[in-house]
N, C-alpha and C positions, 0 to 999 in steps of 0.2 A: 435513419437507422435501418429501415426496411430495405432501402437500396443496397446498403452495405451487406446486410444478411443475404440478400438475393445473390450478390456477387460471390459471397463466401460459399454458399451452397453450390453454385456453378463451379467455383474453383475446386471444392472438395471432390465433386463428381469427376472433374477432369484429372485430379490427382489419382483417383481410384481406378480410372479406366483409360489411362494414357498409354496404352500399348498399341502400336500400329504395325502394319506389315512392311512398311518401307522406312528407310532412314529419313527421307525428306518429310514424311508425315510426322514422324517422331519430332523432328527438329521444329516444324511449324507449330505443333501443339505445345511443345516446350516453350517456344518463344511467346505464344499466346498466354500461357499461364504466367510466365514472368511478367509480361506487360500487364495483365490483369492485376496481379498482386501489386506491382508498382503504382498502378493507377489508384487502387484502393488505399495504399499507404500514403501516396502523396495527398489524396483527398483528406484523409484523417489529419495529417500534419497541417494542411492548409486550413481546415476548420479550426484546429487547435490554435494556430497563429492568429486567425481572425478574432476568435473569442478572447484570446490572450490580449491582443491590441485593444479591443473594446473595453475590457476590464481595466487595463492599465491606463487608458485615456480617461475613463470615468474617475478613477482614483486621483489622477493628476488634476482633473478639472475640479473635483470636490475640494482638494487641498488648496488649489489656487484661489477658488471662490472664498473659502474660509480665510485664507491669509489676506485676500484683498479687502474683505469686510473689516478685518482687524486694522489693516493699514489705513482705510478710510476713516476709521474712528480716531486713529492717532493723528491723521492729517487735520481732522476737524479740531482736535484738541490744540494742535500747533497754530491754526488760524485764530482760534479763540485767544490764545496766548499773544499772538501778534497784535490782535485788536487791543488787548489790555496794555500792550507796550505803548500805543499811541495815546492812551488815556492817562497813563502814569507818567508824569513828567518830573517828579521830585525824588525819584528813587532809581536813577539810571543804573546803578550798580546791580540792584535786585532784578531790574528788567533784563539786563544783559544775561544774568545767570538763568533766569526762566527761559529766555530765548535759546540760549545755548543747550540747555538740558533737553528741551523739547525737540529742537531741531536734530539733536543727536539721536533721540529715541525714534523720531520719524524716519531718519535715514536707515537705522538698523532694521526696522520693520518693513520698509519699502523694499529693501534688498533681499528680504527673507522669502524668496520665491523657491518653488521646488526645483532642486538641482539633481540631475541624474547622477547617482553615485553607484559604486560597486556594491552589489548586494552583500548583506551580511552573511557570515557563515551559518549554515543551517545543518539540520541532521539528514540532509538529502545528499547521498554520495554524488560527486561530480560526474564521474564517468563509470557507470556500472557496466559489467560485461556479462554476457551470457554463456561464456564457456570458461572451463577451468584453466585451460592452457593456451587460449587464443592470443593473449597479450602477456608481456612480462609482468610478473608481480614482484615488487621490490621489497615489500614489507609484509608482515603477518596480517595486518589489517586488509591489505590488498588481496592476499590469497583467500582469506576468510570471506570477504565480499564476493570474490569470484566464484567460490564454491556455492555460496547462497544463491548467487544469480543463476548459476547453471542448473541447480536442482529447484529453483523457483519456490523456495519455502516462504513461509509467512513473513519472517524477518526481512528478507529482501523486498518482498512486495510492499511492506509498510514503508520502506525507506527509498526505493528508487524514484528518480526524477524522469524517467523515460515516458514519452507520450506514445501510448500503445493501446491496441485492442487484442486481447488474447482469447481465442476460441479453443476450448478444450473439450474434446470428445472423450468420454470416460466410460469404462466398463468395469464393474465391481462384482466379482464372483466369490461366493463363500459356501462352505459345506453345511453350515449350521443355520443359515437363514436365507432369505430370498435374495436374488441377484438384483443388480441395479444398473441401469444404463442412462447416461445423462449427457447433455450438452451445456457446458458452462461458459459464460462470458464474463470477462473481467476487463475493466478499462480505466484509464486515468488520463488526466490532462493538466499538467503543471503550468502555472502562470509564471513564466520566467522573466517576462518584461516588467511586471509590477514589482514594487519593492516590498510587497506584503507576503511573499512566499506562500501563495495560495495554490490549491490543487483540487480540481473536480475528480471524484471517484465514483465508479460503479462497481459493485461487488455482489456476489451471490445471485447473479443473473443467469437463469437457466431456461431451458426450453419448456419446463413444466410451470415456472412461475412468471414467465414473460408478461402475462396479462395481469399480474398482481401489483404492477407499479402504481402507486398512489391508490391502491384499493384496500378495503378493509376485509382481510382474510382471517379465518380462524387460526390457521397455522402460520403465525407471524414469523416463527423462527426460520421458515423457508422463504420469506418474502425478499425480494431484491433490495439492496441498500443503495441509495444515491445521496451524495452530499459533497461537502467542501472541507478540505484540510487547510489548517493554517500552521505553519512552522515557525519556531523561534528557539534560539539558543540562549540560555542563561548560564554564562560561565562554562562550567564543565557539563551541565545538564542540558540535553537536547529534548525539546518538547514539540509535541504535535497536538493541536486541538481540532476537533471535528464536530460538524453539526450536519444532520441530515434526516432522511426519512426511510424507515423500513416498512414498506407498504404505505400506510398512512400514519404510522406511529412515529413521531419525532424522537430523535435521540441526540445526545451530546456525549463526546468522548474526549478523554485526555490521555496522551501517551507520553511517558517520560523515560529516557534512557541515558545511562552514564557509562560510557566505555572506560575501561581502566587497562593500561598496558603494563605488564611486568616483563621480566627478562625473557620468559618462555611462554607465557599465557596472555591471551587477550580476553578480558572479562567484560561482559556487557550486561548490565542490570536493567531490565525493562519493567516498568509499571504501567498497567493499563486500567483506567477508571472509565465507567460507562453508566449512563442513566437513560432509561427510555420509559415512555408511558406504558409500554407493554410488559417488559421484564423487570422494570424498576431498577435498583442499583446492582451493578456487577463490578467486580474488580479481579485483576489477574496479574500474577508476578511471574516473570521468567528471568532466569539468570543463566547466561551462556559462558562456558569456559572452553576456549579454543586453543589448540596447541598443535604445532607442526610436528609430525612424528616420522617424516621421511619425505623423500622427494616427491612432490605433487601429492601429498597425503596429509589429511588433517583429522584430528580427533576432537570431537565436541562432547561435552557433558552438559546436559540441560537439566536444570531444576525448575519445577513448575508448581504453582498453587493457584487456586481461584475460589471465589465464593459468589453466590447469587442470592439476592434478598428472598426470592420466592422458592428457593430449593434449599432443603436442609443439608447441613454438613459442609465440609470443605474438600474440594478436589485437590489432589496432589500427584506428582508424577516425577520419575527420574528416567532420563534417556541417555544412552551411550550410543554415539553415532560416529562411524568412520567413513570418511570421504577419500576417494582416490581418482585421480585422472588417469585413465588407462592409455588414452591417446588423445589427439586433438578432436574436440567436439564429442567426446565420449567420457562418461563418468560412471563410477560405481560407488554404491553406498551400503553399509551394513549397520543395522540398528537393533538395539535391545532396550525395551521400554517396560516400565512398571507403573501401573495406574492404580490409585486408591482413593478412597473417600471415608471420611470419619463417620458418615451416616449413609452408606450405600444401601439403596433399596432394590431388591430383586424379587422376581416372581418365583414362588415356590412350585406351583403346578399350573401349567397353561391350560390344562383340561377342565379345571374347576372354574365355574362361573357363580359369583363374581371372582376375579382373580385374587389369590392370596399372596401377599408380599411379606417379606421380612427385611429387617435392617441389619447391616453388617459393617463393622468398622475395621478397615484394613485394606490391603492390596487385593483388588478384585479382578484385575486383568494383567496378564503377561504377554507381551508381543515380541516376536523375533522376525525381523523383516530384511529383505535384500532389495535393493533398487539398482536398475541399470537404465541409463538415460543416454540418448545419442541424437545427434543432428543427422537427419537423413534427407537425401534428395536435393533439398534447398536449405539455405541458411535460416529460413523462417519457419521450417517444419521440424519439430522434435517428436520423438517417441520415447516413452518410458514404460517399463514393466516393473511391477513391485509385488513379488510374491511374499507371503507372510504366513505365519501360524500363530494363533492366539489361544490362550488358555483363560477362560472367563468364568467367573463365579456363577453367572446365570445359566451356564451350561455344565455346572459341576466340574469345571476345569478340564472337560474333554477337549481335545484339540479341534480347533475351527480353522480349516485350511482356507486361505484367502488369496486372491490375486487381483490387482488393480492394473489396468492398462490405460495409459493416456496417449492422446495424439494432440499436440499443441500447435496451433497456427497463429503466427504473429503478424500484425498489421500496424503500420505507423513508423515511429522513430525508435529503433531499438538497436543495441550494440551486439 
């Protein structure tokens, strides 16, 4: 990981200062950057394939050993029956029946060895795309998946099967509170060779909490998560089960979603359940209503609710989002969101010590946002600007002007 990060820092500096006085110098630097990126991506994919092969071979070996032990037990039973055949002389009919039955069972078990089959359908999209208009989308599902992939929202990141590392440099500026600058790393490695549909994931890994992996920190909500996903489809319900660590606190998750297609709408209901030793039980529900409203345009209505064992009240939200592909590798989004809580607690006066708080039941935050995202310079380099204004209860609904700027660098296998 340190080698990769070192190369990434070098690559970022080259991107920022890659202006030269002559065309030959520019071409040389450009080729070097491309080669460096290709080397990093190939290394990530190679490591992924090595680990995938090791896990797949281990699973096959375990299944083979288990099957062999069962077969040896059946063979032993067959041999005992053959011994009984030689000692029983007066009941040839019964002997033949016993022999035939046991030989049949032995044959079935001995041939029951692991066979490479096509993997079952899972809730992982087979070919996710990172642009809205880069490939033809024939169905509403394809266009929704394409828009989610381009804007890199949580729904897409939860479902994609790509092997990648995403480095996000982020700046968050606002008028009512302090500014924030961060470097966020997100990675995943699906095991495509094994028949178990497993995927390693790393989330919430930042420059500030890099040293918190497997460490006991007071602010566990900001600790990096690392773990393993397992995918399974039960008829129309797609499920994902996860186990991992946040810092040193173990957690388990279960995610279920059931997409429904109507004449004009794609409806996807998603339920998330989580238990950790730190935050105890949490659950979250999202319902997405997607509709095509024009050429290269989508409308999304999102309903959200969640509860947490150690926090009073229930969170809920309604979001209206409009996506449009302006041109190839460039997308535009407009959103209006309303957030509320049945027992929202806010600070009355920050100047008083100890702080005085009150509870409020209702909508506490209104947010209007615009997003513009484009692919610049290289296919693995994206930029996004997201200005917004929020009206929040804690600021007496005075406008809070905000802007977020992302720079995303991708390494590995991505579309």
